[in-house]
N, C-alpha and C positions, 0 to 999 in steps of 0.2 A: 639321455643322449650323450654321445661321445663325439669329440672333434679331433681330427687328425691334424697335426702340425707339420709344416714343411721341414724336412731334414736335408741339409746340404750334403753334397758328396763328401766333404771333409768330416762331417759328423757321422755319416754312415760308415766311413772307413776307420772309425775309432771305437774302442771299447773302454770300459773303466780301467782295464789293465794296460791300455796304450793302443797304438795303431794296430788295426786289423791286418795281419800279414796276407799278402796276395799269393796265391799258389803259383808255382812256376808254370810257364806255358808248356803244354805238351808238344811233342814232336808231331808235325802234320803227318797224316797218314799218306802212304804211297798211293799214287793215282792208278786207277785201273786203265789199261790200254786196250782199246777195242781192236778187233781184227779189221784191218783196213787194206783196201786196194786203191792205188793211185796210178792212173795210166792216162795215156793220150790216144784217142781214137783216130781212125784214118782221116776223119774230116777236120782234125785239129782241135777237137774239143777235149779238154782235160776233164777227167771224171774221177772223183774221189768218193769211195763208198766205204762206210764204216758200219759194222754190226754193233747195234746197241739195243738189246732185247728187253729193256725194262717194261715196255708196253708194246702191244701189237700194232705199231704205227710206223710210218716212214715220214721223215722230214726232207723237204727238197729246197735247195738253194741254187739258183743259176745266176752267175755274174757274167754279163756281156760288156766289155769295155765300150764306152759310148761317147767318147769325146768328139767335139766339133769346134771348128774355128769360126764358123759363121755366127755373127751376133744373134741371128734368129734361130740358131740351132736349139737353144734351151726351150723355146716356145714349141717348136715342132716335136722335140723329144718328150715334153710333158704331155702333149696331146696324144702322142703315140702310146705312152705308158698307160694313159687313162682309157684307151680304146683297143689295146692289143687283145684283150680277152672279151671283146664284145661281138665276135662273130668271125667265122671262117667259111671257106668254100664248102665244108662238110657240116658245120654246126652253126646255128645262130646262137645268140647270147643265152637264151633260155635252155637250149639243148646242152650247151657247155656246162651251165650251172647244174642242170639235172643229172648229167653223167657224173660230175664230180660228187654231187650229193649222194648218189647211189653207193659210193665207196667211202663216204665220210670225208670227202676231200675238199680242199680249197686251193685256189691259186690267186695271187695278187701280183701286180707289177708296179714298180716305182722307178724313178730315174733321178740322177743327180749329175753334176758335171763330169764325174768319172765313169759311171756305169749305169746300165739298165739292169735292174734286179727283178727276178721273179722268185717269189717264195711260195711255198705250199706245203700241204701235208695230206695224208690219207691213211686209211687202214692199210697195213702191210699187204694184205690180200688184194687190195685194189691198186697196187703200185702200177700195174700195166695200164690201167685206165688213166691214172694221173699222168703218166708219161705220154700216153696217146693224145690226151687233150693238150698237153704242153707242146708236143710235136705239131699238132694241128695249128696251134697259134703261131709257132715259129715259122712254119712252112706255108701256111695258107690263110693268115689273118687278112680279112677283106676290108676292114675299116669302112663299114657302111656309112653313107653320107649322113643319115639321120643320127647315128651314134656319134660320129665325129662332131657334128654341129651341137648336139646336146651336151656332150662332155666338155667341149670347148667353151660353151657359154658358162657352164658351172665352174670351170677352171678359172675363168676371168673373175667371177665373184669371189672364189676362194683366195685368189691372189690379192685382191683388194683388201679382204679381211686380214690376210697374213701380214701385209705391209703396214697394217695399223698396230701390230703387236710389237712391243718394245724389243723383245728378244730377237725377233726376226730382223728388225731394223738394225740392231746392234751387230748381229752376225754379218749382215750384208755390208755394213760400214767397215767392219774389221777385215773382211775379205778384200774389199777395194783398197783399204789402207795397206794390207800386206802385199797384194799381188796385182794391183792396178787393173788392167784390162785382160789379164790372163784368163783363159776359159774357166779355170777352177773357181774364179770369183763370181761366175754367173750362176748362182744357185737358184734364184727366183726369177723366172722370165718376166719380161715386160708385158703388162696386160694388153697393150695395143698390138704387140707382136702375136700373142696368142689369139686374139680376135680375128687375125687375118689368116690363120693356118687353114689350109684346105685338106680335104681327104686325100687328094692325089699327092700332095706334098708329104703327107704321113706315109702313104704307100711307098713312095720313092725312098724315103728315109729308111723304111723297113728293109727294102731290097738292098740298099747300099751299106747298112750298118748293123742289122741283126744277123751276125755271122758267127759260126761255130769256132773258126780258127782263132785261138787266143782267148776263148771264153772258158769258163769253168762251171761244171755241174757237180754239186755235192748232194749225196743221198745218205741219210743216217737213219737207222731203224732196225726193226726186227727182220732183217733180210740177210741173205747170203751174199757177201761182197762180189765174188767172182761171177756167180750167176746173174747178179744185178748188172754188172758191167756188160755182160753178153746181151741182156735185155735192152739196156740203153743203146748199145750199138745197133741192135736190130730195129728198135722203134724209131730212133732218130737217124736212120740211114739216109733219109731223104733230105736232111738238113746239111747242105754242103755249100762251100764257097771257095773261090780261088784266093781272094784277099783275106786279110785278118781284121778282126775287130780292133778298133782304134783306141789305144791307151792315151791318157791325157799327157800333154807335153810336160817335160820336167819343170818343176816349180823353181823359181828363183829363191835363194836363201833369204830368210827373214832377217832384216837388219834392225838392230836396236836403235832407238831414237825417241823423239818426243811422242807423247800421247796426244791424239787429236780430239778436241772437243766437238761433238756433233750436236747442233741445236735441235731440240724437240720442244716446241712451244707448249708451255703449261704442264710439263712433266713434273710429277711430285717424287718420282724415283729416278735414279741414274743407273745405267747399265755400264759396268766397268769390264772391259775386255782387253786382255794382254796376250802377247804371243812372243815366242823366241824360237830360234832354230834349235833343233835337237838332233838325234841320230836316227837312222832307219831301224826298223825292228830287227833286221839281220845283223846290225853292228854288235861287235863283241862287248861294247860298253853299255848296251841297252839294259841288261839286268841291273847293273848298279844305278843307272839313271832312273829306272823304274822304282827302285826302293827310295832313292832320293826324292822323287816326285811324290810318293805316298807321304813321306815325312813332311814335305812342304805343304801340300794341300790336297793330296789324292784320296784321303779318307777322313772319317769324322774325328779321329784322334790326331790330326795333323796340326802343325804349328799355326798355319793360317786360320783354320777354323777355331782353334783355341783363342787366338788373338782377336779377330774381328767379329766373331760370332759369340763365343762364350764369355770372353772378358769385356769387350767393348760394346757388344750388342748392335753393331752397325748393320748386320745383314742376317737373314735367316739361313743363308747357305753360301759357302764359297767353295770353289772347286778348281782343281788343277788336273789336267789330263793330257794325253797325247793324241795327235791326229797323224795318221800314217797314210802316205800315198806310196806308189812304187818308188823305191830308192830315196825316200825322204821321210822325215819326221819332224814335227813341231810340237812345242809345248803351248797349251791353251790354259789361261787362268781367267775365271769369271766370278763376279759378285755383283749383286744388285743392292743398292743402298738408298735410303732417303736422301733427298737433295741436300738437306742441311748438314749431313755428315759425309758428303761425297769426298771433299778434300781430305778430311781426317782419315777416311778409309784408304784413299790413295796413298797417303803418307805411311800408313801401317803396312800396306801391301809392299811398298818399296822397302820398308824396313825389314820385312820378312824375307824378301829377295836377298838383301845383303846379309842378313843374319845366317841364312842357310849356307851361303858361300864362305862367310868369315868365321862362323861358329858352327862347324860341321857337326852332323849327328854323331852321337856316341853309341856305344854298344846297345844299351836298352832300346833306344829309338830304332836302331837298325834291325834288331831282332824282332821287335813288334811288327814293324812294317814288312819284314821278310815273311813272317808267318802269315800275315794278312794276305800278302801277294800270293803265296802258295795256296792257302786255303781258298781264296777267292777264285783262283784258276780252277782248282779241283771242283768247287761248287758250281761254277758257271758252265762247266763241261759235263756235269753229271746227268743232265737231261738230254734227250735227243735233240731238242730245238737248240739248246745252248751249244752242244758240240757241233751241230751243223753250222750255226752262225759263226762260231770260232774258226772252223775249217775254211769257210768261204772267205773270211777276213784274212786269214793267213795266206790263202791261195792268191789273193790280190798282190802280195809282195813276193810270190814265188816259193812260199813255204808250205809245209804239209804236216801230217801227223807226227813225223819224226821230230820236227822242231818242237811241237807241242808236248810230246812225251818227255823231251829232254829239258824243257824249261824249268821245272821245279828244281832239278839238280843245279842248273845254272844259277838260280836264285840262292840256293843253299851255299854255293861256293863263293858268293860275293863277300868281300871283306869290308870292314869298317873304313879302311883307307881308300878302297875303291869308291865307296859311297861318298866320302869326303871329296875325292877328285871329281866325281860326277856332280856334286853340289855346286861346283864352280860355274856350271851352265846357268845358274840362277842369279848371276850378278845383275844388279838393276840395269846396267847399261846394255845388257843383252836383249832387253825387252822393249817392245813398242806396243801400241794399241790404240783403242778409242774409248771415249767416255760419251755416252749418249744421254743427254739431259737438257734441262732448260738453261741455256747459256746466260739468260738474264739473272738467274739465281747463282749460277756456278762460276762465272767468269772471275768475279772478284776474289773468291777464296782460292781458286786454282791458279790465278796469276801470281799470287804470293808464293806458291809452292815451286813454281818453275817447272820446266820440262813438259809443258802442255801448250800445244798450238791452239789458240783460240780462234773462233770463227770471225 
């Protein structure tokens, strides 16, 4: 029998003759740009169609701005999303599913404070059927009483389960901490509000808010872009409105300040969530900030991961990412830790904030992050589904295929000095956030660090 011994990364990287040299990074390949048509139909619907013939399929993404000021809007919107595809004047639920299945198709609806989203796919030869079922739901959804009551009751149960999950609670508390009673903070509706939603309220919400003007439809697949636009115009000709779908109101800027401790009785782990103001995706400084964020905590080779995961072992994963809304962008940083090391993890995260700003990245870090960003973008858009999701996300901030095609070159042109300038966004005083955990265990250690508002 033989036994294998553990070899550290340092030992693997060395030979008897000395350190094992690493090969230079290769230049990322140039991305392939699909044939694309981006237009607005007479009913105000923006349609983006891209030919991507890797497989004989078509991917569909529909984004309808779906904001609402009424505190009960999230409850009605969730019930609408759950029942939008349960029956129309022409098809019951079984008929809708059967027609989609005949062309290898699916459709699903979901909602958040910003948008009602419908995603789907089908064989490219069945695109007309996919669009016809979609149009049927958009123009003739009937919201049968028994479907609304059944889905409403199941939704109440799912909300109760979701609110018991630490990550959901942490996100909810962060949203309230950042934005107070702004509609963007109402991501999970109240169970009691959902329980009172009626079928007629859902039908009225559909009539007033499921509108084409201001919405965006993306189709990506083995399809002819111009012919597809003509098909969409014909099939969706009955979906019309005088008003426009409602975008969410502008978000207030995130102000740096104390982290708030949220008590969760008996928790053995803590959820640390931080946020700071950033720039919109359309801002000329975004490419440099994107690279700075990768270096800080945006990928596995980042400084934050190296510190609190690899070196200290405080967490299985730490992440830093952007959240974009129209005309706004924020930085989000998260990590989950054991209760006994929560204060130590907070101290190290603050240290990494300051280190990025005061000890800015040098050429090797910048080049590694740059190539990761370019390669990740090309990889994520290499599939039909990835390209469709990217295009619908860009459409939300008014961008399209042209921006996507030009972004690798923008990343290539970013200088080390520009990344150093962008790194200043990570000063510790720019961030605020929440820590969700057992205050009985955490208050003592956090009080000594300062900058934490205790319950």
